Backbone as a ProteinNet text record, in pm:
[ID]
protein_1_A
[PRIMARY]
MRFAAIADIHGNYLALEAVRADIRSHGIEDIVNLGDMASGALDARRTMDRLIALDAVHVLGNHDRYLIDRPPEKMGSWDRPAHAELDESHLDWLRAIPATRVFEGRVFLCHATPASDEVYWLERVHPDGTVAMADLESIDAAAEGITQRLILCAHSHVARAVRLRDGRLIVNPGSVGCPGYRDTHPHPHVVEAGSPDARYAILESSGDDWVVTFRHVPYDHAAMAALAHRKGKPELASALATGWVR
[TERTIARY]
8612.9	8745.4	8747.5	8791.5	8793.3	8918.4	8992.7	9115.6	9150.6	9249.1	9295.4	9436.6	9467.4	9601.5	9655.3	9774.6	9841.9	9978.1	10035.9	10164.9	10225.4	10355.1	10426.4	10396.2	10426.4	10404.8	10513.6	10635.2	10748.7	10766.1	10759.6	10788.3	10679.6	10563.2	10453.3	10364.4	10404.2	10334.5	10193.9	10171.2	10036.4	9938.5	9983.8	9898.7	9870.5	9972.3	9953.8	9851.5	9861.1	9765.4	9623	9606.9	9473.4	9416.3	9499.4	9454.5	9420.1	9502.2	9471.1	9336.6	9310.3	9182.5	9066.2	9084.3	8978.5	8954.4	9061.8	9047.6	8968.8	9002.3	8930.8	8783.7	8755.5	8616.1	8530.2	8593	8521	8520.2	8568	8566.7	8662.6	8767.1	8863.8	8982.9	9021	9133.4	9258.6	9243.9	9359.3	9412.8	9545.3	9611.6	9732.6	9751.4	9875.8	9945	10076.3	10157.1	10254.5	10249	10324	10458.1	10505.2	10643	10664.5	10790.8	10838.6	10783.4	10838.9	10782.3	10841.9	10975.6	11040.6	11109.7	11164.1	11248.8	11171	11235.3	11174.3	11215.8	11199.8	11246.7	11140.1	11083	10978.1	11020	10954.8	10988	10995.4	11112.6	11130.7	11113.3	11171.5	11167.1	11024.3	10950	10813.6	10727.9	10747.5	10671.6	10706	10833.2	10873.9	10826	10831.8	10781.9	10634.9	10556.6	10414.7	10391.9	10471.7	10454.4	10496.5	10603.4	10647.8	10540.7	10472.8	10367.3	10237	10225.5	10102	10095.2	9982.5	9961.9	9924	10026.1	10003.8	10098.4	10070.6	10156.1	10231.9	10364.7	10447.5	10527.5	10550.9	10653.9	10748.9	10868.2	10974	10963.9	10975.3	10981.4	11124.9	11141.8	11277.4	11349	11277.5	11342.3	11370.9	11291.4	11323.8	11452.2	11462.9	11583.9	11707.3	11693.9	11810.1	11863.7	11776.4	11818.6	11902.9	11897.8	11965.9	12065.7	12074.8	12164.9	12286.8	12307.4	12419.6	12456.9	12580.1	12621.5	12556.7	12546.9	12480.4	12537.3	12668.8	12728.4	12683.9	12628.4	12578.6	12428.2	12364.2	12219.4	12180.3	12055.9	12003.2	11955	11904.8	11867.7	11744.2	11663	11548.3	11585.9	11685.1	11717.3	11818.8	11917.9	12023.5	11968.9	11882.4	11829.9	11740.5	11667.4	11585.1	11673.3	11779.2	11871.4	11930.7	11960.6	12021.1	11926.7	11797.1	11699.1	11669.1	11710.4	11669.6	11776.5	11730.2	11819.9	11845.7	11941.8	11968	11847.2	11767.8	11648.5	11548	11535.3	11448	11499.6	11631.4	11690.3	11681	11698.8	11684.5	11542.5	11445.4	11305.1	11283.9	11340.9	11329.7	11397.7	11511.2	11585.9	11506.2	11410.5	11331	11208.8	11184.7	11064	11094.3	11010.7	11034.8	10994.2	11044.6	11010.4	10872	10830.2	10696.2	10643.1	10511.7	10451.1	10305.8	10244.1	10102.4	10026.4	9921.5	9840.3	9718.5	9705.9	9591.3	9569.4	9674.5	9665.6	9592.8	9542.7	9454.3	9502.7	9599.8	9637.9	9789.6	9837.3	9981.2	10020.7	10128.5	10174.2	10314.8	10335.3	10469.8	10471.1	10590	10597.8	10577.1	10650.8	10642.5	10594.3	10679.4	10638.2	10691.9	10647	10700.8	10851.3	10906.3	11047	11136.4	11079.9	11161	11086	11160.6	11098.5	11117.1	11165.9	11196.2	11123.9	11035	10971.6	10821.2	10765.1	10619.7	10554.2	10448.8	10378	10263.1	10184.3	10062.1	10079.1	10195.7	10223.3	10350.7	10362.9	10485.7	10525.1	10656	10709.7	10769	10718	10765.9	10885.9	10968.6	11089.1	11062.8	10942.8	10912.8	10865.3	10865.1	10824.8	10679.1	10601.6	10460.8	10447.1	10365.2	10334.5	10194	10185	10057.6	10034.8	9914.3	9880	9967	10018.6	10093	9996.9	10049.3	9963.9	9931	9815.5	9767.5	9862.2	9925.1	10013.8	10131.9	10193	10307	10262.6	10147.2	10094.8	10068.9	10005.4	9973.5	10099.9	10201	10323.6	10391.9	10389.7	10455	10382.8	10258.5	10180.5	10189.2	10269.8	10279.7	10324.5	10255.1	10290.2	10223.8	10156.9	10086.6	9946.4	9912.6	9784.2	9674.2	9710	9609	9523.6	9395	9302.6	9318.9	9372.9	9397.3	9547.5	9600.2	9741.9	9751.9	9834.4	9851.7	9993.8	10004.9	10134.3	10127	10240.5	10246.3	10348.3	10436.5	10554.8	10525.9	10423.5	10397	10318.3	10263	10180.1	10046.9	10013.7	9890.6	9787.7	9675.1	9568.1	9503.6	9502.5	9455.4	9420	9323.4	9289.7	9285.7	9347.3	9353.4	9305.8	9212.6	9162.4	9239.8	9301.5	9374.2	9276.6	9327	9239.4	9179.9	9248.1	9194.8	9110.2	9084.5	8997.1	9067.6	9197.4	9270	9269.7	9279.2	9272.6	9402.2	9463	9580.7	9537.9	9572.8	9532	9653.5	9666	9760.5	9677.6	9696.8	9611	9642.9	9749.8	9793.1	9884.4	9928.3	10025.9	9958.9	9993.4	9947.4	10006.5	10138	10205.1	10274.7	10270.6	10346	10264.9	10185.7	10097.3	10162.8	10293.5	10361.3	10511.5	10582.3	10728.9	10784.7	10913.8	10987.9	11089.9	11105.5	11199.8	11272.4	11380.7	11460.5	11463.9	11402.2	11410.3	11272.1	11257.7	11360.1	11387.2	11297.8	11315.2	11267.4	11318.1	11268.5	11116.7	11048.9	10903.6	10855.6	10729.7	10664.8	10535.6	10510	10383.5	10310.8	10184.7	10105.4	9966	9922	9789.6	9680.3	9716.8	9619.1	9544.6	9566	9511.7	9605.9	9605.8	9701.2	9654.5	9540.8	9484.2	9572.3	9559.8	9623.5	9537.8	9600.8	9526.4	9554.2	9449.5	9463.7	9344.9	9337.6	9226.8	9171	9042	8974.8	8941.2	8977.4	8951	8856.6	8751.5	8653.9	8618.9	8627.5	8596.2	8446.7	8411.3	8271.5	8264.5	8236.7	8245.2	8388.8	8411.9	8547.6	8614.7	8547.3	8601.2	8622.3	8662.6	8694.8	8629.7	8582.6	8532	8640.9	8672.4	8778.6	8717.8	8754.3	8712.8	8837.8	8858.7	8971.9	8927.5	9009.2	8979	9079.2	9029.6	9111.5	9078	9174.2	9148.1	9214.5	9137.7	9199	9276.2	9380.8	9457.8	9530.7	9610.4	9681.1	9802.9	9775.2	9884.3	9968.7	9909.4	9986.4	10102.3	10080.5	10188.6	10303.4	10272	10379	10446.3	10371.3	10432.3	10529.2	10490.7	10579.9	10706.8	10693.1	10810.5	10903.5	10847.1	10929.8	11001.8	10934.4	10998.3	11115.8	11094.6	11201.4	11321.2	11296.1	11404.5	11460.9	11422.6	11483.3	11434.5	11307.9	11250.7	11126.6	11146.1	11030.2	10936.6	10988.8	10898.2	10813.2	10873.9	10795.8	10693	10732.2	10638	10519.5	10545.2	10436.7	10343.5	10401.5	10319.3	10233.9	10292.5	10218.5	10108.1	10133.2	10036	9921.1	9949.9	9851.3	9823.4	9913.7	9903.7	9971.4	10034.5	10103.5	10249	10339.6	10481.5	10511.7	10546.9	10575	10702.7
13142.3	13094.9	12942.7	12884.6	12738.6	12699.6	12604.1	12563.7	12420.9	12364.4	12229.2	12233.1	12139.3	12125.2	11987.6	11986.5	11862.1	11860.2	11739.9	11728.8	11591.6	11581.1	11452.9	11369.2	11425.7	11357.8	11253.1	11285.5	11192.8	11124.6	11204.1	11152.9	11069.7	11062.7	10979.9	11064.8	11074.1	11162.7	11112	10980.4	10930.1	10967.2	10959	11001.9	11151.5	11228.7	11373.4	11402.9	11334.4	11357.7	11323	11214.5	11176.2	11280.4	11331.1	11432.5	11562.4	11602.2	11723.5	11709.1	11592.5	11571.6	11578.4	11521.9	11525.7	11668.6	11744.2	11884.8	11961.7	11940.9	12009.9	11969.7	11842.7	11796.9	11866.5	11921.1	11996.1	12146.2	12186.2	12327.4	12412.8	12352.1	12424.4	12465.8	12591.8	12643.9	12663.6	12700.5	12732.7	12607.7	12588.7	12473.5	12520.9	12466.7	12486.4	12350.3	12352.4	12230.7	12242.4	12146.8	12155.3	12082	12045.6	11999.4	11849.9	11811.9	11675.7	11629.5	11687.3	11674.2	11560.9	11547.4	11462.6	11340.3	11349.5	11241.8	11113	11003.3	10871.6	10796.6	10667.1	10585.7	10572.8	10686.8	10681.6	10766.4	10878.5	10958.8	11105.3	11145.9	11282.6	11385.1	11358.4	11456.7	11484.3	11379.2	11398.7	11468.8	11434.8	11499.2	11646.7	11678.7	11818.7	11900.7	11843.4	11915.8	11950.9	11858	11884.9	11989	11986.3	12083.7	12223.4	12233.9	12364.6	12427.3	12343.4	12393.4	12422.1	12373.3	12389	12527.4	12592.6	12723.1	12700.1	12690.1	12658.6	12739.6	12739.9	12802.6	12690.5	12699.2	12589.6	12631	12534.1	12549.3	12429.6	12447.4	12348.7	12241.7	12115.6	12006.8	11969.7	11885.2	11846.1	11773	11684.8	11613.8	11706.1	11810.1	11911.8	11984	12016.8	12085.4	11998.1	11868.4	11779.7	11780.3	11805.6	11807.4	11929.2	12032.3	12158.4	12207.3	12140.7	12193.7	12105.3	12000.9	11910.2	11843.2	11795.1	11724.4	11586.8	11528.1	11398.2	11289.3	11291.1	11185.4	11193.3	11306	11322.1	11299.8	11269.5	11252.7	11111.3	11096.4	10966.9	10887.2	10767.2	10673.8	10718.1	10806.4	10859.2	10983	11057.4	11185	11172.6	11084.9	11073.6	11034.9	10931.6	10899.1	11008.3	11078.4	11189.5	11300.5	11333.3	11438.5	11405.1	11278.6	11237.7	11257.1	11259.3	11276.6	11423.3	11513.3	11652.9	11737.5	11841	11939.6	12052.4	12136.1	12252.7	12345.3	12347.6	12432.9	12386.2	12255.4	12204.2	12247.2	12235.7	12270	12418.6	12499.8	12645.2	12680.7	12611	12635.1	12603.4	12492	12457.9	12561.7	12613.4	12710.7	12838.4	12867.1	12990.2	12971.8	12849.6	12822.2	12838.9	12910.1	12930.2	12810.2	12806.5	12698.4	12716.4	12840.4	12870.5	12990.7	13005.1	13124.2	13133.2	13246.8	13268.4	13281.3	13202.9	13200.2	13290.2	13386.3	13477.2	13547.7	13563.4	13632.1	13555.9	13435.2	13364.5	13225.7	13171.3	13031.8	13022.4	12969	12948.9	12813.7	12812	12691.3	12655.2	12528.1	12477.1	12329.7	12270.9	12128.8	12039.9	12067.7	11983.5	12065.5	12152.9	12251.6	12386.9	12495.5	12625.8	12637.9	12563	12576.4	12471.8	12361	12251.8	12180.8	12140.3	12063.2	11913.2	11871	11730.1	11670.5	11746.2	11701.7	11688.1	11571.9	11557.1	11657.2	11720.8	11816.7	11749	11671.6	11616.9	11474.9	11415.7	11280.1	11277.4	11174.1	11147.2	11001.3	10978.4	10843.1	10802.8	10696.4	10647.8	10555.3	10536	10453.2	10312.8	10257.3	10123.5	10123.5	10240.2	10250.5	10283.2	10293.1	10329	10474.3	10497.7	10633.1	10667.4	10770	10806	10955.9	10996.3	11137.5	11208.7	11324.2	11405.5	11466	11507.6	11570.4	11713	11759	11890.6	12001	11986.4	12090.6	12113.9	12005.5	12022.1	12071.3	12025.9	12075.8	12225.7	12265.5	12406.1	12491.4	12441.2	12518.7	12547.9	12453.4	12473.8	12575.6	12607.4	12704.6	12845.3	12863.5	12994.9	13100.7	13211.9	13324.1	13322.8	13212.9	13207	13262.4	13364.5	13432.2	13379.6	13309.6	13260.3	13152	13150.2	13053.4	12913.2	12904.8	12775.3	12758.9	12645	12612.9	12478.8	12472.1	12347.9	12296.3	12166.1	12100.3	11966.8	11897.4	11768.9	11680.7	11615.6	11543.3	11404	11384.6	11252.4	11161.6	11218.1	11145.6	11100.2	11144.9	11103.7	11215.9	11187.5	11286.3	11305.6	11431.3	11455.7	11604	11631.7	11768.9	11779.1	11884.1	11905.3	12046.8	12057.7	12187.1	12230.4	12346.5	12399.6	12460	12486.4	12533.7	12670.3	12749.9	12882.8	12882.2	12764.3	12752.2	12742.1	12770.3	12752.4	12605.2	12581.9	12446.3	12414.3	12299.3	12250.2	12128.9	12127.9	12020.2	11966.4	11834	11763.3	11692	11722.2	11663.1	11518.3	11461.8	11328.7	11334.3	11218.4	11210.9	11179.6	11259.8	11230.7	11099.4	11080.8	10976.3	10867.2	10870.3	10770.7	10728.9	10621.8	10582.7	10500.1	10481.9	10409.3	10419.1	10417.5	10424.6	10380.5	10352.6	10318.2	10429.3	10470.1	10575.9	10538.5	10609	10581.3	10697.8	10811.2	10931.4	10966.7	10994.4	10992.1	10852.5	10755.2	10614.7	10534.9	10415	10334.9	10317.4	10342.3	10331.7	10315.9	10277.9	10261.7	10342.6	10412.5	10482.5	10412.8	10377.2	10306.2	10368	10400.1	10458.2	10352.4	10229.6	10122.3	10107.8	10199.6	10186.4	10259.2	10223.3	10284.7	10415.2	10468.7	10586.7	10710.3	10802	10933.1	11023.2	11094	11172.2	11322.1	11400.4	11545.8	11598.2	11729.7	11788	11909.5	11929.6	12050.3	12134.5	12261.7	12354.7	12463.9	12489.1	12590.5	12673.9	12805.8	12894	12897.3	12902.1	12910.3	13011.6	13136.4	13242.9	13260.2	13252.1	13260.7	13124.7	13019	12884.5	12818.5	12691.6	12619	12481.2	12441.9	12307	12229.4	12111.3	12028.6	11901.2	11870.5	11745.2	11670.1	11553.5	11469.8	11383	11380.6	11304.8	11191.3	11071.4	10954.5	10916.6	10927.7	10917	10791.9	10699.8	10584.1	10627.3	10555.8	10579.6	10449.6	10449.7	10328.4	10305.6	10271.1	10250.8	10129.1	10031.5	9912.1	9948.9	10047.1	10089.6	10150.4	10228.7	10290.8	10188.6	10091.1	9983.4	9903.8	9878.2	9806	9886.6	10017.9	10102.7	10096.4	10101.5	10090.8	9956.1	9849.2	9717.5	9718.4	9776.5	9780	9859.4	9956.9	10039.9	9986.9	9863.8	9798.2	9845.7	9888.6	9937.2	9853.9	9730.8	9643.1	9694.4	9758.6	9809.3	9923.8	10012.6	10119.3	10060.5	9959.6	9893.9	9837.1	9775.7	9723.3	9834.1	9944.9	10057.2	10112.3	10126.3	10179.9	10084.8	9954.6	9855.9	9836.1	9850.5	9810.5	9915.1	10009.3	10101.3	10048.5	9931.8	9870	9844.9	9858	9834.6	9690	9609.7	9467.8	9426.5
8751.7	8710.9	8712.6	8603.3	8589.2	8510.9	8564.2	8496.5	8534.6	8465.2	8491.9	8547.2	8637.6	8693.6	8656.5	8596.5	8562.4	8631.2	8646.4	8714.3	8688.1	8710.5	8712.3	8588.3	8473.6	8345.6	8322.1	8356.8	8352.3	8216.8	8111.2	7978.3	7914.6	7975.5	7924.6	7833.5	7707.1	7615.1	7582	7582.8	7554.2	7665.5	7790.8	7901.3	7892.7	7856.6	7841.5	7732.4	7619.3	7511.4	7554.9	7629.8	7676.5	7771.9	7859.7	7955.2	7881.9	7787.1	7709.7	7638.5	7581.7	7513.3	7612	7730.7	7831.2	7879	7895.8	7935.3	7829.6	7702.6	7594.5	7592.1	7622.4	7618.7	7723	7826.9	7930.1	7902.2	7787	7749.8	7829.3	7883.9	7966.7	7881.2	7892	7813.8	7897.5	8024.1	8107.6	8176.9	8170.9	8231	8308.7	8428.3	8501.9	8513.7	8500.7	8504.8	8621.2	8713.6	8838.2	8834.5	8717	8704.2	8703.9	8688.6	8662.3	8527.6	8424.4	8290.4	8209	8209	8109.6	8167.3	8287.1	8338.6	8358.5	8321.1	8324.2	8199.1	8198.4	8085.9	7978.7	7935.2	7834.4	7713.7	7688.1	7570	7610	7656.4	7705	7593.5	7476.6	7367.6	7322.2	7295.6	7246.9	7351.3	7476.7	7583.8	7594.3	7591	7601.8	7482.4	7363	7245.9	7262.9	7318.4	7338.1	7446.9	7551.7	7659.4	7615.3	7538.8	7491	7401.2	7323.7	7235.4	7309.2	7431.3	7508.5	7571.1	7557.5	7620.4	7766	7852.7	7993.5	8080.2	8209.6	8309.7	8380	8382.1	8432.1	8555.5	8644.2	8747.4	8735.8	8788	8773.6	8882	8844	8940.2	8972.5	9073.4	9111.3	8998	8927	8817.1	8698.8	8680.6	8580.2	8618.9	8745.6	8794.3	8777.4	8803.2	8789.3	8645.8	8548	8408.5	8374	8456.2	8419.7	8524.5	8640.5	8742.9	8768.7	8685.5	8706.8	8574.4	8563.3	8441.5	8435	8316.1	8301.3	8390.9	8413.1	8495.4	8641.5	8682.9	8819.6	8829.5	8717.6	8716	8755.8	8801.9	8840.2	8720.5	8748.3	8642.2	8563.9	8619.8	8545.7	8464.7	8508.7	8446.5	8333.6	8350.3	8250	8112.8	8101.5	7968.1	7910.7	7996.8	7948.1	7893.3	7966.6	7922.1	7785.2	7762.5	7635.9	7517.8	7543.4	7436	7405.4	7492.3	7479.7	7412.7	7342	7281.9	7380.4	7346.6	7430.7	7436.9	7330.5	7331.6	7437.4	7455.3	7561.3	7698.7	7717.5	7847	7873.8	7770	7787.4	7828	7771.1	7808.4	7955.7	8002.4	8144	8232.3	8188.2	8269.4	8294	8209.5	8223.6	8312.7	8362.2	8440.9	8589	8663.8	8807.3	8891.2	9011.9	9105.6	9165.6	9183.7	9234.6	9158.1	9157.9	9098.6	9143.9	9116.7	9148.7	9017.4	9004.1	8882.4	8899.9	8809.9	8807	8940.5	9019.5	9146.7	9255.9	9225.6	9318.8	9359.6	9287	9309.4	9321.4	9433	9452.7	9394.6	9316.1	9249.5	9295.2	9328.1	9353.8	9316.9	9311.7	9278.5	9400.7	9506.6	9626.9	9745.6	9798.3	9899.2	9855.1	9916.5	9878.8	9901.2	9997.4	10032.6	9967.9	9919.4	9866.8	9754.7	9651.9	9544.2	9563.2	9681.4	9705.5	9826.8	9888.7	10013.1	9990.5	10026.4	10020.7	10116.5	10070.4	10155.3	10231.4	10163.2	10222.6	10274.4	10254.2	10299.4	10383.1	10464.2	10538.9	10516.4	10502.5	10489	10622.6	10681.4	10809.5	10788.6	10892.4	10876.6	10824.2	10849	10799.5	10653.6	10590.4	10451	10429.1	10535.7	10522.6	10477.1	10376.6	10330	10378.8	10461.5	10523.7	10512.8	10544	10546.5	10649	10611.1	10706.8	10809.2	10923.3	11023.9	10982.2	11025.2	10984	11027	11143.3	11193.8	11099.2	11050.4	10960	10823	10776.3	10648.8	10659.3	10768.8	10793.3	10800.8	10871.5	10890.5	10758.3	10665	10535.8	10448.8	10483.1	10406.6	10464.7	10567.2	10631.4	10531.3	10531.3	10444.9	10309.1	10272.5	10144.3	10163.8	10090.2	10109.9	10018.6	9914.2	9820.8	9887.5	9854.6	9914.6	9856.2	9734	9671.2	9649.3	9693	9680.7	9609	9504.7	9430	9446.3	9468.8	9479.3	9406.8	9398.8	9329.7	9400.8	9323.7	9371.4	9425	9505.4	9562.1	9468.3	9360.5	9263.7	9323.1	9443.1	9511.4	9500.1	9435.1	9423.9	9560.9	9607.9	9744.4	9760.8	9847.3	9884	10035.7	10089.9	10234.4	10265.4	10356.6	10401.6	10525.3	10519	10633.9	10734.3	10854.8	10961.5	10933.7	10851.2	10818.7	10691.7	10637	10520.7	10387.5	10382.1	10256.5	10216	10085.7	10032.2	9958.4	9990.9	9918.7	9837.5	9709.1	9618.8	9544.9	9546.3	9460	9353.6	9225	9121.5	9088.5	9146	9107.5	8986.1	8942	8833.8	8700.4	8600	8464.4	8414.5	8432.9	8358.7	8435.1	8569.4	8646.1	8769	8758.1	8868.7	8978.2	8971.3	9078.5	9063.7	9175.7	9172.6	9306.7	9305.1	9426.5	9451.6	9579	9613.7	9742.5	9769	9889.7	9986.5	9950.9	10034.9	10089	10217.6	10323.9	10378.2	10342.6	10375.4	10254	10233.7	10121.6	10128.9	10017	10014.9	9871.6	9858.9	9729.5	9730	9619.5	9599.2	9484.7	9505.9	9405.6	9398.9	9278.1	9260.3	9254.4	9214	9210.3	9079.4	8985.7	8850.8	8756	8627.9	8534.8	8473.1	8514.9	8450.7	8466.5	8370.5	8378.7	8466.7	8558.3	8656.6	8643.1	8667.9	8677.5	8756	8774.3	8850.7	8778.1	8794.8	8748.9	8871.8	8868.8	8978.5	8929.3	9006.8	8969.4	9091.1	9075.4	9187.6	9211.3	9340.4	9381.7	9494.6	9460.5	9559.3	9603.7	9733.9	9786.6	9799.7	9757.5	9774.8	9638.6	9642.3	9520	9520.1	9403.8	9380.2	9307.3	9358.1	9301.3	9243.8	9119.8	9056.1	9012.7	9069.1	9028.4	8910.7	8806.2	8686.4	8669.1	8642	8609.4	8465.7	8375.6	8232.1	8175.1	8117.9	8051.9	7926.8	7895	7772.4	7738.5	7634.9	7593.4	7683	7809.2	7904.1	7869.3	7798.2	7760.8	7668.6	7581.1	7490.9	7569.2	7671.7	7749.7	7840.3	7889.2	7967.4	7881.3	7756.8	7665.6	7638.9	7624.9	7604.3	7724.9	7846.1	7966.3	7972	7931.9	7926.9	7830.2	7712	7612	7661.4	7748.5	7800.6	7931.7	7967.8	8082.6	8217.7	8227.4	8352.4	8388	8436.8	8461.4	8569.8	8675.1	8780	8727	8648.6	8587.2	8491	8415.6	8325.1	8402.2	8517.9	8600.8	8645.4	8691.7	8737.1	8623.7	8506.3	8392.2	8346.5	8359.2	8313.8	8411.3	8541.2	8642.2	8750.6	8770.9	8883.4	9009.2	9000.6	9112.7	9072.4	9168.9	9145.5	9184.2	9084.5	9108.9	9036.3
[MASK]
++++++++++++++++++++++++++++++++++++++++++++++++++++++++++++++++++++++++++++++++++++++++++++++++++++++++++++++++++++++++++++++++++++++++++++++++++++++++++++++++++++++++++++++++++++++++++++++++++++++++++++++++++++++++++++++++++++++++++++++++++++++

């Protein structure tokens, strides 16, 4: 069994196209998408059209949920402009996507954690804004009851793999389309990938275990940075151009 995991596209259709091409170049047909597809100051409509046409298995991210569970006036600065670009058909497609699911009976999929789409699973944010690896005990506790040997999550945009004490593997493939951002929950903090590449992961079964390959794919990030600038998002433009939030 061999497949690709993508996540956190955030309206970056050029990064998505580059990742799809890289996946095809490896002869991989199966793709799972871990959510946060459209929200962001880029191109929600074009991104959603490409995802709807993509033969993939999807789960809903927190920003996807924000597009369908509240009126536009209650949406945040990343969701409101995305919502304005989308048709009801796009929103109906999102409404049919579950928050969690099991892929091929062997892989558990969620956006953030099994219980919440808004909480980092593999990282912790300290009161001073430091983002660090979470402790194994809390990571392990959030996986209670999941029987699959491979667990996929996203949300933090940080590509990472963690081996649990019983041998299960949790993998975050990183972000396809957003290599840096600033957030206020649970404490003000910044996440930075350090390069503008589009990120995803290839997962391949090896007996009872899994081989993970993290891919960093160059693409025309300058074009997307320019788009973010035109839409009045200089910090996002910095992240797209460099991988750093400035």
